[in-house]
N, C-alpha and C positions, 0 to 999 in steps of 0.2 A: 113326367119329363118333357123337357123341351128340344126339339131336335130340328136340323136345319141340313138341307142335302141340294148339292148343285153339281152340274156337270160345266167344265170349261174347255174351250178347245187348247189343243198342245201348244202354246206360244206364249211368250213373254209378256204379251200386253196382258193375258188373262189372269198372269200372277198377283197384280196390281187389284183386279177386282174380287179375286179370291180372298186377298188378304183383307181388304174394305168389307166385305160380306161377313167374315168371320169375325172381324172386330164388332160390327152392329150386332152380331148374335151374341158376342160375349157381354156387351153391354146391356143389351137386351135382357140377358140373364142375371143382372145386377152385380157382375163382377167389378170389381176396383179398377180404376184408371192403369195402376202399375201392372197388374195382371194383365189387362189387356193388350197394353204395350208388349210384354213378353210372349204372351200368345200369339200377337200380330207377327212381330219377328219371326219366332218359329216356325209358324205355318208359312210365313213367305219363304223361308229357306226351303221347306218341304215342298212348296210348290214350284220353286224354281227348278230343284232336283227333277221332279215330276215332268216339267216342262221341256228340260234340257236332256235328263236321261232315258226318260219313257217315252220319249217322242217317236211316234211311229206315222206313217201316211195318213194324213186326216185324222191324226189321233185326240184324244182327249185325257184330261184327269178329273178326277171327281173329287169333291170334298163332302164328307159327312160330320156332323157334330152332333153331340147328343150332351145334354146339361141336365144332372138331378143330383139333389142334395149335396151340393158343394164339390162336384166332382164334374171336370168337364171333359170330355174325350172328342178328339179331333182325327178323323183318318183321310188321309190323302192318298188317292190310289192312281196310279196311272196303268199304261199298258205296255210298257217296255219289258226287256228281257231280265231285268233285274240285277243284283249284285249281290256279294257275300258281306253283310254288316258286321261281322265279327270283328272287334276291336277298333272299328271305324268311330272316331270323333270322342273317344273315352278322354283322351290327354292330347294337350296340345304343347309340343316342344318347340322352343325357339328356333331350333335349326330347319324346322319342318314348316315353318311360317312362309307363306307364299300370298299371292294376290287372290288366290280361289282356294278351295278344299277345307272351308272351316264351318260349312255348314250344318254337319252332323253334330259337331262340337257345339256349337251355338243351340241347337236345338236341345241336346242333352242338358247344356247349362241353364237353360231357361225352363225348362218343363221340368215337372216332378217324375214322369216316366216317358220313355221313348221305345218304341219296338217296331221291328220291320218284319213284315211277312214277304216271302218272295215265291211267287209262283210262275208258271209260263204263260198265263195270261196277263203278269204285271207285278208290279210291286206296291206294298202298301205300308204305310208308316203311320202309327198310331202315337199321337200326341195326348198326353194327360197332364191336367192341371188340378190339383187340389186347392180349392178356393177359402176352405176354412183354416187351412194350416196357419198356425202362428199368431192367430187373432187374439189379443189379449181380453181378458174378461174384464167387464166393469170399467173399460178406460185406462186400466193398469198399464204400465209400461212393460214392453216386450222383453227389456234388458235390465241389468241391474243398475245401468249408468243412465237411464233415460232416454239412452238413443236405441231404436232399432237396429237391428245388424242389417247391412247391405245385402240386398238378394236381388235375383232376378237380374234385369239388364244392367243395372249398376255394378253389380258382383263381375258379371261377364267383361264389363267395360273395363274395370280396375284390372281385371286379370290379363285381358288382351293387352291392354298399354305396359303392364309391368313385363309381359313376354316380349313386345316389341323394343323395349327398352334394353332389357337383357340380350336380345338378337344383337341390337345395334352396337352395343358393349363388345359382344365376342366377335364382331365382324368388323371392329376398328372403326366404324361410321358413327362418330359422336360429332354433334352439332357443338359449335362453340357457343359459349355463352357469355355475355358482357355486355 
């Protein structure tokens, strides 16, 4: 098993460093670039939440990664008072779209499992990615039409794009084409 652990000061400049460190760890474990991209974005969202909502005076957040047999677990822990995660980020309705508030939705969309633990001492989010999932054997195609299904960041991008288009259509804000 390979592991990584680091503590960061509770500020936004630390989020970039944490994302970079986790991406370096994931690449070092042999993960494919598309998985590393998904993981990096999801970890960035978790760290943003830890820096913003878990902030206490002179506080910090920590990142722990463990990789074993095709499973990467990442835990981001802060010192804040926590929140009730039930129902958060499971769906994204067009009328609920805003410039903020999509972090948990993005984490759940990119990772195979996301769970939260809230205690008086802080909140911990656990992100899991199964890296051997969907790997075709002997170079065979992953689908019958020869194209692999879009997953991860590409799937999230397409879904958010569709939701934004739907939201603009419902609110009457359509761009003139021509």
